[in-house]
PyMOL Python script that loads the backbone (N, CA, C, O; Angstrom):
from pymol import cmd

cmd.read_pdbstr("""\
ATOM      1  N   UNK A   1     -11.988 -16.329  -8.633  1.00  0.00           N
ATOM      2  CA  UNK A   1     -12.957 -16.589  -9.679  1.00  0.00           C
ATOM      3  C   UNK A   1     -12.813 -15.532 -10.777  1.00  0.00           C
ATOM      4  O   UNK A   1     -12.898 -14.334 -10.508  1.00  0.00           O
ATOM      5  N   UNK A   2     -12.599 -15.974 -11.984  1.00  0.00           N
ATOM      6  CA  UNK A   2     -12.448 -15.060 -13.116  1.00  0.00           C
ATOM      7  C   UNK A   2     -13.828 -14.596 -13.561  1.00  0.00           C
ATOM      8  O   UNK A   2     -14.760 -15.394 -13.656  1.00  0.00           O
ATOM      9  N   UNK A   3     -13.952 -13.303 -13.832  1.00  0.00           N
ATOM     10  CA  UNK A   3     -15.212 -12.704 -14.259  1.00  0.00           C
ATOM     11  C   UNK A   3     -15.063 -12.208 -15.693  1.00  0.00           C
ATOM     12  O   UNK A   3     -13.958 -12.139 -16.231  1.00  0.00           O
ATOM     13  N   UNK A   4     -16.174 -11.870 -16.287  1.00  0.00           N
ATOM     14  CA  UNK A   4     -16.179 -11.337 -17.647  1.00  0.00           C
ATOM     15  C   UNK A   4     -16.703  -9.906 -17.590  1.00  0.00           C
ATOM     16  O   UNK A   4     -17.747  -9.640 -16.996  1.00  0.00           O
ATOM     17  N   UNK A   5     -15.973  -8.996 -18.210  1.00  0.00           N
ATOM     18  CA  UNK A   5     -16.354  -7.583 -18.219  1.00  0.00           C
ATOM     19  C   UNK A   5     -16.551  -7.105 -19.646  1.00  0.00           C
ATOM     20  O   UNK A   5     -15.777  -7.442 -20.543  1.00  0.00           O
ATOM     21  N   UNK A   6     -17.599  -6.313 -19.844  1.00  0.00           N
ATOM     22  CA  UNK A   6     -17.830  -5.656 -21.131  1.00  0.00           C
ATOM     23  C   UNK A   6     -17.484  -4.180 -20.939  1.00  0.00           C
ATOM     24  O   UNK A   6     -17.997  -3.518 -20.037  1.00  0.00           O
ATOM     25  N   UNK A   7     -16.610  -3.684 -21.802  1.00  0.00           N
ATOM     26  CA  UNK A   7     -16.151  -2.298 -21.711  1.00  0.00           C
ATOM     27  C   UNK A   7     -16.540  -1.573 -22.988  1.00  0.00           C
ATOM     28  O   UNK A   7     -16.261  -2.041 -24.091  1.00  0.00           O
ATOM     29  N   UNK A   8     -17.187  -0.424 -22.828  1.00  0.00           N
ATOM     30  CA  UNK A   8     -17.567   0.415 -23.953  1.00  0.00           C
ATOM     31  C   UNK A   8     -16.844   1.748 -23.811  1.00  0.00           C
ATOM     32  O   UNK A   8     -16.674   2.261 -22.704  1.00  0.00           O
ATOM     33  N   UNK A   9     -16.423   2.300 -24.939  1.00  0.00           N
ATOM     34  CA  UNK A   9     -15.723   3.571 -24.891  1.00  0.00           C
ATOM     35  C   UNK A   9     -15.488   4.131 -26.267  1.00  0.00           C
ATOM     36  O   UNK A   9     -16.056   3.670 -27.257  1.00  0.00           O
ATOM     37  N   UNK A  10     -14.625   5.149 -26.310  1.00  0.00           N
ATOM     38  CA  UNK A  10     -14.288   5.762 -27.588  1.00  0.00           C
ATOM     39  C   UNK A  10     -12.824   6.163 -27.590  1.00  0.00           C
ATOM     40  O   UNK A  10     -12.223   6.430 -26.550  1.00  0.00           O
ATOM     41  N   UNK A  11     -12.273   6.195 -28.793  1.00  0.00           N
ATOM     42  CA  UNK A  11     -10.889   6.601 -29.000  1.00  0.00           C
ATOM     43  C   UNK A  11     -10.910   7.927 -29.721  1.00  0.00           C
ATOM     44  O   UNK A  11     -11.532   8.060 -30.775  1.00  0.00           O
ATOM     45  N   UNK A  12     -10.233   8.909 -29.157  1.00  0.00           N
ATOM     46  CA  UNK A  12     -10.202  10.250 -29.737  1.00  0.00           C
ATOM     47  C   UNK A  12      -8.928  10.425 -30.541  1.00  0.00           C
ATOM     48  O   UNK A  12      -7.845  10.586 -29.979  1.00  0.00           O
ATOM     49  N   UNK A  13      -9.063  10.392 -31.844  1.00  0.00           N
ATOM     50  CA  UNK A  13      -7.932  10.638 -32.742  1.00  0.00           C
ATOM     51  C   UNK A  13      -7.992  12.108 -33.152  1.00  0.00           C
ATOM     52  O   UNK A  13      -9.083  12.667 -33.270  1.00  0.00           O
ATOM     53  N   UNK A  14      -6.860  12.733 -33.367  1.00  0.00           N
ATOM     54  CA  UNK A  14      -6.834  14.144 -33.703  1.00  0.00           C
ATOM     55  C   UNK A  14      -7.478  14.397 -35.063  1.00  0.00           C
ATOM     56  O   UNK A  14      -7.202  13.688 -36.031  1.00  0.00           O
ATOM     57  N   UNK A  15      -8.329  15.401 -35.128  1.00  0.00           N
ATOM     58  CA  UNK A  15      -8.988  15.863 -36.352  1.00  0.00           C
ATOM     59  C   UNK A  15      -9.831  14.787 -37.023  1.00  0.00           C
ATOM     60  O   UNK A  15     -10.021  14.820 -38.239  1.00  0.00           O
ATOM     61  N   UNK A  16     -10.333  13.844 -36.253  1.00  0.00           N
ATOM     62  CA  UNK A  16     -11.198  12.799 -36.792  1.00  0.00           C
ATOM     63  C   UNK A  16     -12.349  12.570 -35.831  1.00  0.00           C
ATOM     64  O   UNK A  16     -12.282  12.946 -34.661  1.00  0.00           O
ATOM     65  N   UNK A  17     -13.387  11.958 -36.328  1.00  0.00           N
ATOM     66  CA  UNK A  17     -14.483  11.586 -35.449  1.00  0.00           C
ATOM     67  C   UNK A  17     -14.006  10.464 -34.527  1.00  0.00           C
ATOM     68  O   UNK A  17     -13.131   9.685 -34.907  1.00  0.00           O
ATOM     69  N   UNK A  18     -14.573  10.373 -33.317  1.00  0.00           N
ATOM     70  CA  UNK A  18     -14.133   9.321 -32.396  1.00  0.00           C
ATOM     71  C   UNK A  18     -14.482   7.932 -32.922  1.00  0.00           C
ATOM     72  O   UNK A  18     -15.453   7.755 -33.659  1.00  0.00           O
ATOM     73  N   UNK A  19     -13.677   6.961 -32.531  1.00  0.00           N
ATOM     74  CA  UNK A  19     -13.900   5.563 -32.880  1.00  0.00           C
ATOM     75  C   UNK A  19     -14.513   4.895 -31.651  1.00  0.00           C
ATOM     76  O   UNK A  19     -13.868   4.806 -30.607  1.00  0.00           O
ATOM     77  N   UNK A  20     -15.752   4.427 -31.773  1.00  0.00           N
ATOM     78  CA  UNK A  20     -16.435   3.776 -30.665  1.00  0.00           C
ATOM     79  C   UNK A  20     -16.128   2.278 -30.667  1.00  0.00           C
ATOM     80  O   UNK A  20     -15.969   1.669 -31.725  1.00  0.00           O
ATOM     81  N   UNK A  21     -16.047   1.693 -29.471  1.00  0.00           N
ATOM     82  CA  UNK A  21     -15.755   0.271 -29.361  1.00  0.00           C
ATOM     83  C   UNK A  21     -16.524  -0.352 -28.217  1.00  0.00           C
ATOM     84  O   UNK A  21     -16.944   0.329 -27.281  1.00  0.00           O
ATOM     85  N   UNK A  22     -16.704  -1.677 -28.311  1.00  0.00           N
ATOM     86  CA  UNK A  22     -17.279  -2.497 -27.244  1.00  0.00           C
ATOM     87  C   UNK A  22     -16.507  -3.813 -27.255  1.00  0.00           C
ATOM     88  O   UNK A  22     -16.511  -4.532 -28.254  1.00  0.00           O
ATOM     89  N   UNK A  23     -15.851  -4.120 -26.151  1.00  0.00           N
ATOM     90  CA  UNK A  23     -15.026  -5.329 -26.059  1.00  0.00           C
ATOM     91  C   UNK A  23     -15.353  -6.073 -24.772  1.00  0.00           C
ATOM     92  O   UNK A  23     -15.832  -5.489 -23.800  1.00  0.00           O
ATOM     93  N   UNK A  24     -15.086  -7.365 -24.788  1.00  0.00           N
ATOM     94  CA  UNK A  24     -15.284  -8.218 -23.620  1.00  0.00           C
ATOM     95  C   UNK A  24     -13.956  -8.853 -23.241  1.00  0.00           C
ATOM     96  O   UNK A  24     -13.188  -9.286 -24.101  1.00  0.00           O
ATOM     97  N   UNK A  25     -13.698  -8.900 -21.939  1.00  0.00           N
ATOM     98  CA  UNK A  25     -12.439  -9.440 -21.436  1.00  0.00           C
ATOM     99  C   UNK A  25     -12.695 -10.299 -20.212  1.00  0.00           C
ATOM    100  O   UNK A  25     -13.604 -10.029 -19.427  1.00  0.00           O
ATOM    101  N   UNK A  26     -11.874 -11.349 -20.057  1.00  0.00           N
ATOM    102  CA  UNK A  26     -11.858 -12.124 -18.820  1.00  0.00           C
ATOM    103  C   UNK A  26     -10.808 -11.497 -17.913  1.00  0.00           C
ATOM    104  O   UNK A  26      -9.673 -11.264 -18.330  1.00  0.00           O
ATOM    105  N   UNK A  27     -11.197 -11.224 -16.661  1.00  0.00           N
ATOM    106  CA  UNK A  27     -10.272 -10.613 -15.714  1.00  0.00           C
ATOM    107  C   UNK A  27     -10.770 -10.856 -14.292  1.00  0.00           C
ATOM    108  O   UNK A  27     -11.923 -11.229 -14.076  1.00  0.00           O
ATOM    109  N   UNK A  28      -9.887 -10.638 -13.341  1.00  0.00           N
ATOM    110  CA  UNK A  28     -10.260 -10.789 -11.939  1.00  0.00           C
ATOM    111  C   UNK A  28     -11.008  -9.565 -11.421  1.00  0.00           C
ATOM    112  O   UNK A  28     -11.961  -9.685 -10.652  1.00  0.00           O
ATOM    113  N   UNK A  29     -10.562  -8.382 -11.854  1.00  0.00           N
ATOM    114  CA  UNK A  29     -11.162  -7.129 -11.406  1.00  0.00           C
ATOM    115  C   UNK A  29     -11.377  -6.218 -12.611  1.00  0.00           C
ATOM    116  O   UNK A  29     -10.740  -6.407 -13.647  1.00  0.00           O
ATOM    117  N   UNK A  30     -12.272  -5.226 -12.489  1.00  0.00           N
ATOM    118  CA  UNK A  30     -12.488  -4.286 -13.592  1.00  0.00           C
ATOM    119  C   UNK A  30     -11.209  -3.528 -13.972  1.00  0.00           C
ATOM    120  O   UNK A  30     -11.016  -3.175 -15.135  1.00  0.00           O
ATOM    121  N   UNK A  31     -10.349  -3.285 -12.997  1.00  0.00           N
ATOM    122  CA  UNK A  31      -9.102  -2.575 -13.281  1.00  0.00           C
ATOM    123  C   UNK A  31      -8.197  -3.377 -14.214  1.00  0.00           C
ATOM    124  O   UNK A  31      -7.491  -2.804 -15.045  1.00  0.00           O
ATOM    125  N   UNK A  32      -8.219  -4.694 -14.076  1.00  0.00           N
ATOM    126  CA  UNK A  32      -7.397  -5.551 -14.939  1.00  0.00           C
ATOM    127  C   UNK A  32      -7.937  -5.530 -16.372  1.00  0.00           C
ATOM    128  O   UNK A  32      -7.160  -5.483 -17.326  1.00  0.00           O
ATOM    129  N   UNK A  33      -9.246  -5.563 -16.523  1.00  0.00           N
ATOM    130  CA  UNK A  33      -9.849  -5.497 -17.860  1.00  0.00           C
ATOM    131  C   UNK A  33      -9.565  -4.137 -18.493  1.00  0.00           C
ATOM    132  O   UNK A  33      -9.315  -4.053 -19.696  1.00  0.00           O
ATOM    133  N   UNK A  34      -9.601  -3.088 -17.704  1.00  0.00           N
ATOM    134  CA  UNK A  34      -9.313  -1.746 -18.204  1.00  0.00           C
ATOM    135  C   UNK A  34      -7.865  -1.641 -18.687  1.00  0.00           C
ATOM    136  O   UNK A  34      -7.593  -0.993 -19.698  1.00  0.00           O
ATOM    137  N   UNK A  35      -6.958  -2.263 -17.982  1.00  0.00           N
ATOM    138  CA  UNK A  35      -5.556  -2.274 -18.396  1.00  0.00           C
ATOM    139  C   UNK A  35      -5.383  -2.990 -19.736  1.00  0.00           C
ATOM    140  O   UNK A  35      -4.553  -2.589 -20.552  1.00  0.00           O
ATOM    141  N   UNK A  36      -6.160  -4.044 -19.964  1.00  0.00           N
ATOM    142  CA  UNK A  36      -6.112  -4.750 -21.245  1.00  0.00           C
ATOM    143  C   UNK A  36      -6.601  -3.857 -22.376  1.00  0.00           C
ATOM    144  O   UNK A  36      -6.058  -3.899 -23.480  1.00  0.00           O
ATOM    145  N   UNK A  37      -7.627  -3.046 -22.108  1.00  0.00           N
ATOM    146  CA  UNK A  37      -8.134  -2.102 -23.121  1.00  0.00           C
ATOM    147  C   UNK A  37      -7.050  -1.109 -23.492  1.00  0.00           C
ATOM    148  O   UNK A  37      -6.774  -0.902 -24.673  1.00  0.00           O
ATOM    149  N   UNK A  38      -6.436  -0.496 -22.495  1.00  0.00           N
ATOM    150  CA  UNK A  38      -5.390   0.493 -22.766  1.00  0.00           C
ATOM    151  C   UNK A  38      -4.227  -0.129 -23.537  1.00  0.00           C
ATOM    152  O   UNK A  38      -3.683   0.493 -24.450  1.00  0.00           O
ATOM    153  N   UNK A  39      -3.855  -1.323 -23.181  1.00  0.00           N
ATOM    154  CA  UNK A  39      -2.751  -1.992 -23.859  1.00  0.00           C
ATOM    155  C   UNK A  39      -3.102  -2.321 -25.307  1.00  0.00           C
ATOM    156  O   UNK A  39      -2.308  -2.074 -26.214  1.00  0.00           O
ATOM    157  N   UNK A  40      -4.292  -2.878 -25.520  1.00  0.00           N
ATOM    158  CA  UNK A  40      -4.693  -3.277 -26.871  1.00  0.00           C
ATOM    159  C   UNK A  40      -4.850  -2.078 -27.805  1.00  0.00           C
ATOM    160  O   UNK A  40      -4.288  -2.068 -28.901  1.00  0.00           O
ATOM    161  N   UNK A  41      -5.601  -1.082 -27.383  1.00  0.00           N
ATOM    162  CA  UNK A  41      -5.863   0.045 -28.268  1.00  0.00           C
ATOM    163  C   UNK A  41      -4.681   1.007 -28.372  1.00  0.00           C
ATOM    164  O   UNK A  41      -4.517   1.675 -29.393  1.00  0.00           O
ATOM    165  N   UNK A  42      -3.864   1.084 -27.334  1.00  0.00           N
ATOM    166  CA  UNK A  42      -2.658   1.891 -27.425  1.00  0.00           C
ATOM    167  C   UNK A  42      -1.728   1.361 -28.494  1.00  0.00           C
ATOM    168  O   UNK A  42      -1.115   2.134 -29.231  1.00  0.00           O
ATOM    169  N   UNK A  43      -1.619   0.053 -28.582  1.00  0.00           N
ATOM    170  CA  UNK A  43      -0.766  -0.565 -29.597  1.00  0.00           C
ATOM    171  C   UNK A  43      -1.396  -0.566 -30.978  1.00  0.00           C
ATOM    172  O   UNK A  43      -0.707  -0.367 -31.978  1.00  0.00           O
ATOM    173  N   UNK A  44      -2.696  -0.787 -31.037  1.00  0.00           N
ATOM    174  CA  UNK A  44      -3.394  -0.899 -32.312  1.00  0.00           C
ATOM    175  C   UNK A  44      -3.538   0.451 -33.016  1.00  0.00           C
ATOM    176  O   UNK A  44      -3.288   0.563 -34.216  1.00  0.00           O
ATOM    177  N   UNK A  45      -3.946   1.481 -32.255  1.00  0.00           N
ATOM    178  CA  UNK A  45      -4.203   2.801 -32.842  1.00  0.00           C
ATOM    179  C   UNK A  45      -3.118   3.827 -32.535  1.00  0.00           C
ATOM    180  O   UNK A  45      -3.202   4.971 -32.981  1.00  0.00           O
ATOM    181  N   UNK A  46      -2.106   3.426 -31.781  1.00  0.00           N
ATOM    182  CA  UNK A  46      -0.998   4.323 -31.429  1.00  0.00           C
ATOM    183  C   UNK A  46      -1.494   5.599 -30.738  1.00  0.00           C
ATOM    184  O   UNK A  46      -1.091   6.706 -31.094  1.00  0.00           O
ATOM    185  N   UNK A  47      -2.373   5.426 -29.744  1.00  0.00           N
ATOM    186  CA  UNK A  47      -2.883   6.566 -28.988  1.00  0.00           C
ATOM    187  C   UNK A  47      -2.470   6.427 -27.525  1.00  0.00           C
ATOM    188  O   UNK A  47      -2.257   5.323 -27.025  1.00  0.00           O
ATOM    189  N   UNK A  48      -2.364   7.560 -26.858  1.00  0.00           N
ATOM    190  CA  UNK A  48      -2.040   7.559 -25.439  1.00  0.00           C
ATOM    191  C   UNK A  48      -3.279   7.207 -24.637  1.00  0.00           C
ATOM    192  O   UNK A  48      -4.406   7.307 -25.123  1.00  0.00           O
ATOM    193  N   UNK A  49      -3.050   6.796 -23.402  1.00  0.00           N
ATOM    194  CA  UNK A  49      -4.162   6.410 -22.533  1.00  0.00           C
ATOM    195  C   UNK A  49      -5.150   7.548 -22.314  1.00  0.00           C
ATOM    196  O   UNK A  49      -6.346   7.308 -22.154  1.00  0.00           O
ATOM    197  N   UNK A  50      -4.668   8.768 -22.306  1.00  0.00           N
ATOM    198  CA  UNK A  50      -5.551   9.904 -22.080  1.00  0.00           C
ATOM    199  C   UNK A  50      -6.507  10.132 -23.247  1.00  0.00           C
ATOM    200  O   UNK A  50      -7.506  10.834 -23.088  1.00  0.00           O
ATOM    201  N   UNK A  51      -6.226   9.557 -24.409  1.00  0.00           N
ATOM    202  CA  UNK A  51      -7.091   9.703 -25.591  1.00  0.00           C
ATOM    203  C   UNK A  51      -8.127   8.581 -25.691  1.00  0.00           C
ATOM    204  O   UNK A  51      -8.960   8.591 -26.597  1.00  0.00           O
ATOM    205  N   UNK A  52      -8.082   7.611 -24.765  1.00  0.00           N
ATOM    206  CA  UNK A  52      -9.065   6.528 -24.719  1.00  0.00           C
ATOM    207  C   UNK A  52     -10.035   6.843 -23.589  1.00  0.00           C
ATOM    208  O   UNK A  52      -9.648   6.861 -22.421  1.00  0.00           O
ATOM    209  N   UNK A  53     -11.286   7.089 -23.932  1.00  0.00           N
ATOM    210  CA  UNK A  53     -12.305   7.453 -22.955  1.00  0.00           C
ATOM    211  C   UNK A  53     -13.237   6.260 -22.730  1.00  0.00           C
ATOM    212  O   UNK A  53     -13.851   5.750 -23.668  1.00  0.00           O
ATOM    213  N   UNK A  54     -13.330   5.831 -21.487  1.00  0.00           N
ATOM    214  CA  UNK A  54     -14.175   4.701 -21.127  1.00  0.00           C
ATOM    215  C   UNK A  54     -15.557   5.234 -20.758  1.00  0.00           C
ATOM    216  O   UNK A  54     -15.686   6.105 -19.897  1.00  0.00           O
ATOM    217  N   UNK A  55     -16.584   4.708 -21.413  1.00  0.00           N
ATOM    218  CA  UNK A  55     -17.952   5.140 -21.158  1.00  0.00           C
ATOM    219  C   UNK A  55     -18.660   4.240 -20.150  1.00  0.00           C
ATOM    220  O   UNK A  55     -19.448   4.716 -19.333  1.00  0.00           O
ATOM    221  N   UNK A  56     -18.376   2.930 -20.208  1.00  0.00           N
ATOM    222  CA  UNK A  56     -19.079   2.012 -19.307  1.00  0.00           C
ATOM    223  C   UNK A  56     -18.276   0.730 -19.132  1.00  0.00           C
ATOM    224  O   UNK A  56     -17.718   0.191 -20.087  1.00  0.00           O
ATOM    225  N   UNK A  57     -18.232   0.253 -17.885  1.00  0.00           N
ATOM    226  CA  UNK A  57     -17.652  -1.055 -17.568  1.00  0.00           C
ATOM    227  C   UNK A  57     -18.720  -1.820 -16.798  1.00  0.00           C
ATOM    228  O   UNK A  57     -19.234  -1.336 -15.789  1.00  0.00           O
ATOM    229  N   UNK A  58     -19.051  -3.018 -17.277  1.00  0.00           N
ATOM    230  CA  UNK A  58     -20.044  -3.816 -16.568  1.00  0.00           C
ATOM    231  C   UNK A  58     -19.624  -5.279 -16.544  1.00  0.00           C
ATOM    232  O   UNK A  58     -19.015  -5.786 -17.486  1.00  0.00           O
ATOM    233  N   UNK A  59     -19.961  -5.939 -15.451  1.00  0.00           N
ATOM    234  CA  UNK A  59     -19.713  -7.372 -15.352  1.00  0.00           C
ATOM    235  C   UNK A  59     -20.898  -8.087 -15.984  1.00  0.00           C
ATOM    236  O   UNK A  59     -22.051  -7.745 -15.724  1.00  0.00           O
ATOM    237  N   UNK A  60     -20.608  -9.081 -16.814  1.00  0.00           N
ATOM    238  CA  UNK A  60     -21.677  -9.805 -17.495  1.00  0.00           C
ATOM    239  C   UNK A  60     -21.584 -11.293 -17.175  1.00  0.00           C
ATOM    240  O   UNK A  60     -20.541 -11.791 -16.752  1.00  0.00           O
ATOM    241  N   UNK A  61     -22.685 -11.981 -17.385  1.00  0.00           N
ATOM    242  CA  UNK A  61     -22.710 -13.429 -17.146  1.00  0.00           C
ATOM    243  C   UNK A  61     -22.182 -14.152 -18.384  1.00  0.00           C
ATOM    244  O   UNK A  61     -22.167 -13.577 -19.472  1.00  0.00           O
ATOM    245  N   UNK A  62     -21.753 -15.393 -18.235  1.00  0.00           N
ATOM    246  CA  UNK A  62     -21.249 -16.149 -19.394  1.00  0.00           C
ATOM    247  C   UNK A  62     -22.278 -16.300 -20.515  1.00  0.00           C
ATOM    248  O   UNK A  62     -21.895 -16.445 -21.676  1.00  0.00           O
ATOM    249  N   UNK A  63     -23.561 -16.269 -20.199  1.00  0.00           N
ATOM    250  CA  UNK A  63     -24.602 -16.381 -21.219  1.00  0.00           C
ATOM    251  C   UNK A  63     -24.699 -15.129 -22.093  1.00  0.00           C
ATOM    252  O   UNK A  63     -25.186 -15.204 -23.221  1.00  0.00           O
ATOM    253  N   UNK A  64     -24.247 -13.991 -21.592  1.00  0.00           N
ATOM    254  CA  UNK A  64     -24.345 -12.728 -22.327  1.00  0.00           C
ATOM    255  C   UNK A  64     -23.149 -12.456 -23.241  1.00  0.00           C
ATOM    256  O   UNK A  64     -23.137 -11.461 -23.965  1.00  0.00           O
ATOM    257  N   UNK A  65     -22.158 -13.325 -23.211  1.00  0.00           N
ATOM    258  CA  UNK A  65     -20.933 -13.103 -23.978  1.00  0.00           C
ATOM    259  C   UNK A  65     -21.239 -13.181 -25.482  1.00  0.00           C
ATOM    260  O   UNK A  65     -21.892 -14.118 -25.942  1.00  0.00           O
ATOM    261  N   UNK A  66     -20.757 -12.184 -26.240  1.00  0.00           N
ATOM    262  CA  UNK A  66     -20.931 -12.177 -27.688  1.00  0.00           C
ATOM    263  C   UNK A  66     -19.621 -12.419 -28.418  1.00  0.00           C
ATOM    264  O   UNK A  66     -19.636 -12.773 -29.596  1.00  0.00           O
ATOM    265  N   UNK A  67     -18.500 -12.238 -27.756  1.00  0.00           N
ATOM    266  CA  UNK A  67     -17.188 -12.435 -28.363  1.00  0.00           C
ATOM    267  C   UNK A  67     -16.872 -13.925 -28.476  1.00  0.00           C
ATOM    268  O   UNK A  67     -16.913 -14.654 -27.486  1.00  0.00           O
ATOM    269  N   UNK A  68     -16.556 -14.368 -29.701  1.00  0.00           N
ATOM    270  CA  UNK A  68     -16.215 -15.773 -29.903  1.00  0.00           C
ATOM    271  C   UNK A  68     -14.938 -16.165 -29.180  1.00  0.00           C
ATOM    272  O   UNK A  68     -14.819 -17.295 -28.707  1.00  0.00           O
ATOM    273  N   UNK A  69     -13.988 -15.255 -29.087  1.00  0.00           N
ATOM    274  CA  UNK A  69     -12.727 -15.545 -28.410  1.00  0.00           C
ATOM    275  C   UNK A  69     -12.959 -15.780 -26.915  1.00  0.00           C
ATOM    276  O   UNK A  69     -12.445 -16.747 -26.354  1.00  0.00           O
ATOM    277  N   UNK A  70     -13.722 -14.911 -26.277  1.00  0.00           N
ATOM    278  CA  UNK A  70     -13.993 -15.071 -24.848  1.00  0.00           C
ATOM    279  C   UNK A  70     -14.842 -16.311 -24.621  1.00  0.00           C
ATOM    280  O   UNK A  70     -14.630 -17.032 -23.646  1.00  0.00           O
ATOM    281  N   UNK A  71     -15.790 -16.570 -25.498  1.00  0.00           N
ATOM    282  CA  UNK A  71     -16.643 -17.759 -25.369  1.00  0.00           C
ATOM    283  C   UNK A  71     -15.811 -19.032 -25.453  1.00  0.00           C
ATOM    284  O   UNK A  71     -16.096 -19.999 -24.747  1.00  0.00           O
ATOM    285  N   UNK A  72     -14.796 -19.048 -26.295  1.00  0.00           N
ATOM    286  CA  UNK A  72     -13.934 -20.219 -26.436  1.00  0.00           C
ATOM    287  C   UNK A  72     -13.110 -20.445 -25.167  1.00  0.00           C
ATOM    288  O   UNK A  72     -12.749 -21.581 -24.860  1.00  0.00           O
ATOM    289  N   UNK A  73     -12.814 -19.388 -24.436  1.00  0.00           N
ATOM    290  CA  UNK A  73     -12.011 -19.503 -23.220  1.00  0.00           C
ATOM    291  C   UNK A  73     -12.826 -19.958 -22.008  1.00  0.00           C
ATOM    292  O   UNK A  73     -12.258 -20.303 -20.972  1.00  0.00           O
ATOM    293  N   UNK A  74     -14.156 -19.960 -22.137  1.00  0.00           N
ATOM    294  CA  UNK A  74     -15.006 -20.342 -20.993  1.00  0.00           C
ATOM    295  C   UNK A  74     -15.025 -21.814 -20.789  1.00  0.00           C
ATOM    296  O   UNK A  74     -15.688 -22.301 -19.873  1.00  0.00           O
TER     297      UNK A  74
END
""", "prot")
cmd.dss("prot")
cmd.show_as("cartoon", "prot")
cmd.util.cbc("prot")
cmd.orient("prot")
């Protein structure tokens, strides 16, 4: 059964204020959703995994989804 996870965190860029984010992903386990975060932001912002700090991972119900992309996949 595929679940939906909301991940909140921040990206630490050198000599800049952190960039905060909140994303939703469909995944089997929280570890899979976390891997998607590292892959997406590593490519987008060109930062290493150690510079991406995860603040919270939570499983959410389909009714709580705010992302249009994830909602379309349901």
